[in-house]
C-alpha positions as CSV (number, residue, x, y, z in Angstrom):
1,M,0.0,0.0,0.0
2,T,1.4,3.4,-1.0
3,Q,2.0,6.3,1.4
4,T,-0.5,8.4,-0.5
5,T,-3.2,5.7,0.2
6,Q,-2.3,5.4,3.9
7,R,-2.8,9.1,4.2
8,T,-5.9,9.2,2.6
9,R,-7.4,6.3,5.0
10,R,-6.2,8.0,7.9
11,H,-8.1,11.4,7.1
12,P,-11.1,10.8,5.2
13,R,-13.5,13.5,4.3
14,P,-16.4,13.9,6.7
15,P,-19.7,12.4,5.5
16,A,-22.0,14.6,3.8
17,P,-25.1,16.2,5.6
18,P,-28.5,15.2,4.7
19,T,-29.6,16.4,1.4
20,P,-32.6,18.6,2.6
21,E,-30.4,20.5,4.9
22,A,-28.5,21.9,1.6
23,L,-31.7,23.3,0.0
24,P,-31.8,27.1,-0.8
25,L,-33.9,29.2,1.5
26,E,-35.2,32.9,1.2
27,F,-32.6,35.4,1.5
28,A,-34.5,37.2,4.6
29,E,-34.0,34.1,6.6
30,L,-30.2,34.4,6.5
31,V,-30.5,37.3,9.0
32,T,-33.8,36.4,10.7
33,D,-33.7,32.8,11.1
34,P,-32.2,31.8,14.7
35,D,-31.2,28.5,13.2
36,T,-28.6,30.4,10.7
37,R,-25.5,30.9,12.6
38,I,-22.8,31.4,10.0
39,V,-23.1,33.0,6.5
40,V,-19.9,33.0,4.3
41,C,-19.9,35.4,1.4
42,C,-17.6,34.6,-1.6
43,G,-16.9,35.8,-5.0
44,A,-14.5,37.6,-7.6
45,G,-13.0,40.8,-6.7
46,G,-15.0,44.0,-7.3
47,V,-18.4,42.7,-7.1
48,G,-19.5,44.2,-3.8
49,K,-19.0,41.2,-1.7
50,T,-17.6,43.2,1.4
51,T,-20.5,45.7,1.0
52,T,-23.0,42.6,0.8
53,S,-21.4,41.3,3.9
54,A,-21.7,44.4,5.8
55,A,-25.5,45.2,4.6
56,L,-26.3,41.6,5.7
57,G,-24.6,42.1,9.2
58,L,-26.7,45.5,9.3
59,A,-30.0,43.8,8.5
60,A,-29.3,41.0,11.1
61,A,-28.6,43.7,13.9
62,Q,-31.8,45.5,13.0
63,A,-33.5,42.2,13.4
64,G,-32.4,42.0,16.8
65,R,-29.5,39.6,16.5
66,T,-25.8,39.8,17.8
67,V,-23.7,39.8,14.7
68,V,-20.1,40.0,13.9
69,V,-18.7,40.4,10.2
70,L,-15.3,38.8,9.9
71,T,-13.5,39.9,6.8
72,I,-10.4,38.0,5.6
73,D,-9.9,40.6,2.7
74,P,-7.1,43.0,4.0
75,A,-8.6,45.9,2.1
76,R,-10.4,48.5,4.5
77,R,-13.6,48.8,2.6
78,L,-15.5,47.1,5.5
79,A,-14.3,49.6,7.9
80,Q,-15.2,52.5,5.6
81,S,-18.7,51.4,4.9
82,L,-19.6,50.9,8.7
83,G,-18.0,54.4,9.6
84,L,-15.0,53.0,11.6
85,M,-11.2,54.3,11.3
86,E,-10.0,50.9,11.2
87,L,-10.6,47.2,12.1
88,D,-8.4,44.5,13.7
89,N,-8.2,41.1,15.1
90,E,-10.7,41.8,17.9
91,P,-14.5,42.5,17.2
92,R,-15.2,46.2,17.2
93,R,-19.0,47.5,17.9
94,V,-20.5,49.6,15.2
95,D,-23.0,52.2,16.3
96,V,-26.5,51.4,14.9
97,P,-29.1,53.9,16.1
98,G,-32.2,52.3,16.8
99,A,-31.2,48.7,16.0
100,P,-32.5,46.1,18.6
101,G,-29.4,44.0,18.2
102,E,-25.7,44.5,18.0
103,L,-23.3,44.9,15.0
104,H,-19.5,44.2,15.4
105,A,-17.0,44.0,12.7
106,M,-13.3,42.7,12.6
107,M,-10.6,42.0,10.0
108,L,-8.3,38.7,10.3
109,D,-4.9,39.5,11.4
110,M,-3.2,36.1,10.6
111,K,0.0,36.8,12.4
112,R,-1.8,37.8,15.7
113,T,-4.3,34.8,15.5
114,F,-1.1,32.4,15.2
115,D,0.5,34.2,18.0
116,D,-2.7,33.7,20.2
117,I,-2.8,30.0,19.5
118,V,0.8,29.5,20.4
119,V,0.2,31.3,23.6
120,A,-2.9,29.2,24.4
121,H,-1.4,25.9,23.8
122,S,2.2,26.2,25.1
123,T,4.2,27.1,28.1
124,P,5.3,30.7,28.4
125,E,8.9,29.6,27.9
126,R,7.9,27.4,24.7
127,A,6.0,30.1,23.2
128,Q,8.9,32.7,23.6
129,Q,11.0,30.3,21.8
130,I,8.6,29.9,18.7
131,F,8.2,33.5,18.6
132,E,12.0,34.2,18.5
133,N,12.2,31.5,15.7
134,P,13.1,33.1,12.3
135,F,11.2,30.5,10.3
136,Y,8.1,31.1,12.5
137,Q,8.2,34.8,11.9
138,A,8.2,34.2,8.2
139,L,5.6,31.6,8.4
140,S,3.0,33.4,10.6
141,S,3.1,36.5,8.3
142,S,3.7,35.6,4.9
143,F,3.7,31.9,3.8
144,A,1.0,30.8,1.3
145,G,-1.8,28.8,3.2
146,T,-1.1,30.5,6.4
147,Q,-4.1,32.9,6.0
148,E,-6.3,29.9,5.3
149,Y,-5.4,28.2,8.3
150,M,-5.9,31.2,10.4
151,A,-9.1,31.8,9.0
152,M,-10.4,28.4,9.8
153,E,-9.0,28.9,13.3
154,K,-10.5,32.5,13.7
155,L,-13.9,31.3,12.6
156,G,-13.8,28.1,14.8
157,Q,-12.9,30.5,17.8
158,L,-15.9,32.7,17.2
159,R,-18.1,29.9,16.9
160,A,-17.1,28.2,20.0
161,G,-17.4,31.2,22.4
162,D,-21.2,30.9,21.5
163,H,-21.5,35.0,22.0
164,W,-22.6,35.5,18.4
165,D,-26.1,34.8,17.0
166,L,-24.7,35.2,13.5
167,I,-21.1,35.2,12.1
168,I,-20.8,36.6,8.5
169,V,-17.4,35.9,6.7
170,D,-16.3,38.0,4.0
171,T,-13.8,36.0,2.0
172,P,-10.9,37.3,-0.2
173,P,-11.7,38.4,-3.6
174,S,-10.3,35.5,-5.8
175,R,-10.7,31.8,-6.4
176,S,-8.3,31.4,-3.3
177,A,-11.3,32.5,-1.2
178,L,-12.2,28.9,-0.8
179,D,-9.0,27.7,-0.2
180,F,-9.8,27.4,3.6
181,L,-11.8,24.5,2.7
182,D,-8.7,22.6,2.0
183,A,-6.9,23.5,5.3
184,P,-7.7,20.1,7.2
185,N,-6.4,18.1,4.2
186,R,-3.5,20.4,3.8
187,M,-2.6,20.5,7.3
188,S,-2.8,16.5,7.4
189,R,-0.4,16.4,4.2
190,F,1.9,18.9,5.8
191,L,2.1,16.9,9.2
192,D,2.3,13.6,7.4
193,G,5.1,14.7,4.9
194,T,8.5,13.2,4.8
195,M,10.2,16.4,5.6
196,I,8.3,17.2,8.9
197,R,8.9,13.5,9.9
198,L,12.4,13.7,9.6
199,L,12.7,17.0,11.1
200,T,10.8,15.9,14.2
201,A,12.2,12.4,14.3
202,P,15.4,13.5,16.8
203,S,12.6,14.5,19.4
204,R,10.8,11.1,18.9
205,T,11.2,7.6,19.7
206,G,14.1,5.7,18.1
207,F,16.5,8.6,18.3
208,K,19.7,6.7,16.9
209,I,17.8,5.8,13.8
210,A,16.1,9.0,13.4
211,S,19.2,10.8,13.8
212,A,20.9,9.0,11.1
213,S,18.3,9.7,8.8
214,F,18.1,13.2,9.8
215,M,21.7,13.7,9.3
216,F,21.6,12.4,5.9
217,F,18.6,14.3,5.2
218,S,20.2,17.6,6.6
219,R,23.4,17.5,4.5
220,I,21.3,17.3,1.1
221,I,18.7,19.9,2.4
222,S,21.3,22.3,3.5
223,K,22.9,22.6,0.1
224,I,19.5,23.7,-1.2
225,L,18.2,25.8,1.6
226,G,21.2,26.9,3.5
227,G,22.4,25.4,7.0
228,Q,20.9,28.0,9.0
229,L,17.4,28.1,7.5
230,L,17.2,24.3,8.1
231,R,18.3,24.7,11.7
232,D,15.5,27.3,12.1
233,I,13.2,25.1,10.8
234,S,14.0,22.1,12.6
235,S,14.0,24.0,15.9
236,F,10.6,25.6,15.1
237,V,9.1,22.1,14.3
238,A,10.6,20.5,17.5
239,A,9.1,23.5,19.5
240,L,5.7,23.2,17.8
241,D,5.6,19.5,17.7
242,T,3.0,19.0,20.4
243,M,0.6,21.7,18.8
244,F,0.3,20.0,15.3
245,G,-2.5,17.5,16.5
246,G,-4.6,20.5,17.8
247,F,-4.2,22.4,14.3
248,R,-5.4,19.5,12.4
249,E,-8.3,18.6,14.9
250,R,-9.6,22.2,15.1
251,A,-9.5,22.8,11.3
252,T,-11.2,19.4,10.5
253,A,-13.8,20.5,13.3
254,T,-14.5,24.0,11.7
255,Y,-14.7,22.2,8.2
256,E,-17.4,19.9,9.6
257,L,-19.1,22.8,11.0
258,L,-19.3,24.7,7.7
259,R,-21.3,21.6,6.2
260,R,-23.7,21.3,9.1
261,P,-27.2,22.9,9.4
262,G,-26.9,26.7,10.3
263,T,-24.3,27.4,7.8
264,W,-24.9,28.9,4.4
265,F,-22.6,30.1,1.6
266,L,-23.6,33.1,-0.4
267,V,-22.1,33.9,-3.9
268,V,-21.8,37.5,-5.0
269,A,-21.3,38.6,-8.7
270,T,-22.1,41.4,-11.0
271,P,-23.9,41.0,-14.6
272,E,-20.6,41.0,-16.3
273,P,-19.4,37.8,-18.0
274,D,-16.3,37.5,-16.1
275,A,-18.0,37.7,-12.8
276,L,-20.7,35.1,-13.6
277,R,-17.9,32.9,-14.7
278,E,-16.3,33.1,-11.4
279,A,-19.7,32.7,-9.8
280,S,-20.2,29.5,-11.7
281,Y,-16.9,28.2,-10.4
282,F,-17.7,29.0,-6.7
283,V,-21.2,27.3,-7.1
284,D,-19.6,24.1,-8.8
285,R,-16.7,24.2,-6.0
286,L,-19.2,24.5,-3.3
287,S,-21.4,21.7,-4.8
288,A,-18.4,19.4,-4.9
289,E,-17.4,20.1,-1.2
290,Q,-21.2,19.4,-0.4
291,M,-21.5,22.9,1.3
292,P,-24.9,24.6,1.8
293,L,-25.4,27.3,-0.8
294,A,-28.1,29.9,-0.1
295,G,-27.8,31.4,-3.6
296,L,-26.5,34.2,-5.8
297,V,-26.5,38.0,-5.2
298,L,-26.4,39.7,-8.7
299,N,-25.3,43.0,-7.5
300,R,-25.2,46.5,-9.4
301,T,-27.9,45.5,-11.9
302,H,-29.4,48.6,-14.0
303,P,-33.4,48.3,-14.1
304,P,-35.0,51.1,-16.0
305,T,-37.8,53.2,-14.5
306,T,-40.5,51.6,-16.9
307,T,-40.4,48.8,-19.4
308,A,-43.4,50.3,-21.3
309,L,-41.1,51.8,-23.8
310,S,-38.6,49.5,-25.7
311,A,-34.9,50.7,-26.8
312,T,-35.9,50.6,-30.2
313,R,-39.1,52.9,-29.8
314,A,-37.2,55.3,-27.5
315,E,-34.5,55.8,-30.2
316,G,-37.2,56.4,-32.7
317,A,-39.0,58.7,-30.7
318,A,-35.8,60.6,-30.0
319,E,-35.3,61.1,-33.8
320,E,-38.8,62.1,-34.1
321,V,-38.6,65.0,-31.2
322,L,-35.3,66.2,-32.8
323,E,-37.0,66.6,-36.3
324,A,-40.3,68.3,-34.8
325,G,-38.0,70.8,-33.1
326,G,-39.0,72.9,-30.1
327,E,-37.6,74.7,-27.0
328,D,-36.8,71.5,-25.2
329,A,-36.4,69.1,-28.0
330,E,-32.8,68.3,-27.4
331,L,-33.5,67.7,-23.7
332,A,-36.4,65.4,-24.4
333,A,-34.3,63.4,-27.1
334,G,-31.5,63.2,-24.6
335,A,-33.8,61.6,-22.1
336,L,-35.3,59.2,-24.4
337,R,-31.9,58.1,-25.5
338,V,-30.7,57.4,-21.9
339,H,-33.7,55.4,-21.4
340,A,-32.8,53.4,-24.6
341,E,-29.3,52.8,-23.4
342,R,-30.7,51.6,-20.2
343,M,-33.1,49.0,-21.6
344,T,-30.4,47.9,-23.7
345,Q,-28.0,47.4,-20.7
346,A,-31.0,45.8,-18.8
347,A,-31.6,43.3,-21.8
348,R,-27.9,42.5,-21.7
349,E,-27.8,41.8,-18.1
350,Q,-31.1,39.7,-18.5
351,H,-29.3,37.7,-21.1
352,L,-26.5,37.0,-18.7
353,A,-28.7,36.2,-15.9
354,D,-30.4,33.5,-18.0
355,R,-27.4,32.1,-19.1
356,F,-26.4,31.5,-15.1
357,T,-29.7,30.2,-14.3
358,S,-29.9,27.9,-17.2
359,A,-26.6,26.3,-16.1
360,H,-27.7,26.4,-12.2
361,P,-31.5,26.2,-12.2
362,E,-31.4,25.0,-8.8
363,V,-29.5,28.4,-7.4
364,A,-31.7,31.1,-5.9
365,V,-30.9,34.5,-7.3
366,R,-31.4,37.9,-5.8
367,T,-30.6,41.1,-7.8
368,V,-29.7,44.3,-6.2
369,P,-30.0,47.5,-8.2
370,A,-26.8,49.5,-8.5
371,A,-26.5,52.7,-6.2
372,A,-25.8,56.1,-7.3
373,G,-22.3,56.0,-5.8
374,D,-19.9,53.9,-3.5
375,V,-21.8,52.5,-0.7
376,H,-19.9,54.2,2.2
377,D,-22.1,54.8,5.2
378,L,-24.8,53.2,7.2
379,D,-27.5,54.9,5.1
380,G,-26.1,53.1,1.9
381,L,-26.0,49.7,3.6
382,R,-29.7,49.9,4.7
383,D,-30.8,50.5,1.4
384,M,-28.6,47.6,0.0
385,A,-30.0,45.5,3.1
386,D,-33.7,46.4,2.0
387,A,-32.8,45.0,-1.5
388,L,-31.3,41.9,-0.3
389,T,-34.0,40.9,2.3
390,G,-37.0,42.8,1.2
391,P,-40.0,41.0,-0.3
392,D,-39.9,38.5,-3.3
393,G,-40.7,39.7,-6.8
394,D,-39.5,40.5,-10.2
395,T,-37.5,43.7,-10.7
396,P,-38.7,46.1,-13.6
397,T,-36.0,44.6,-16.1
398,G,-37.8,41.0,-15.5
399,V,-34.5,39.9,-13.9
400,P,-35.6,37.7,-11.1
401,R,-34.8,38.9,-7.7
402,R,-35.2,35.4,-6.2
403,R,-35.5,32.5,-8.6
404,I,-35.8,29.1,-7.0
405,L,-37.3,25.7,-8.0
406,P,-40.0,24.2,-5.6
407,A,-38.1,22.8,-2.7
408,R,-38.8,21.6,0.8
409,R,-38.3,24.3,3.4
410,R,-36.2,23.6,6.5
């Protein structure tokens, strides 16, 4: 039996939850249903994902819930939209006048989260030894994959505290936004890897045999990495050895939490080809991982004020107005042409929405009209929250605010 097969059998994927729990629900229930405890927003960059997360958090606070919005994205848009100067690794309360609930926000600091784990799971002497290790200093602040591990850790900490009625996670704006789903398996592969076993061998049983293997291994790797770096890595692994199992167990527990009832994923996109292609990728990935998908937010749509006048007829009417002349002819013709452009844009957005729903007919869709400017304060977030959680129904463009096949409710 190969080493890979052995690893796979030792760390199998958790079983999938019952199918009925993975059915979509109405968007308003994301913030009002007391059984919903975690909402994870994901999507491409520039689609308004952070604003969507903040708007849902505001709606939850207005519904009387105690909610925290955790952003993994290092950009500062969340703080700006909530009227805060900055965010850090601890929840900060947002002043929401008149809200019966509480809204808090925070931004993941992966190094501080890693430091907190070291302090919590080791002696003061061992913690100081780890903090002073050059390899740890690089690992905790810049290594690929560390952010995903720490995101799982922070989410697990927030949920375990049982202080929050609802946790909303704003993921990074890229396909790597879902890499934290791989954290348990990546941690298992890392801990079971040949390099780690050799580096930790001298501190385990079989010292003489392990030492010989380590010396042979170190001579080869030293030529590649350099002797000092290898000594830093070896020292770090030896100091952290007793914590490795806890990393894996906590990451696996959080992964299982994301699949259980009470968690929902929400994909955010704009009515643009690239953004909807990314949305399809996220939907397919979540389906493959058997994660519960609430639906798609189609953000920044452009519904016209009326559909009674088509684009073609509006263009024709503009020409007729100009030919007839008059004091306000140019102004009237301009308004008709703006309407024609808006109708053309709405038809294009409808076409893109139809392509997505044809490929994913089981996914609920809620459209949110574009704001007049950037959403940068609580008033703007309230307007967006109303669009996200308001009554169902079609927009004037015909793009569905919510499209869902008949399904059993939870």
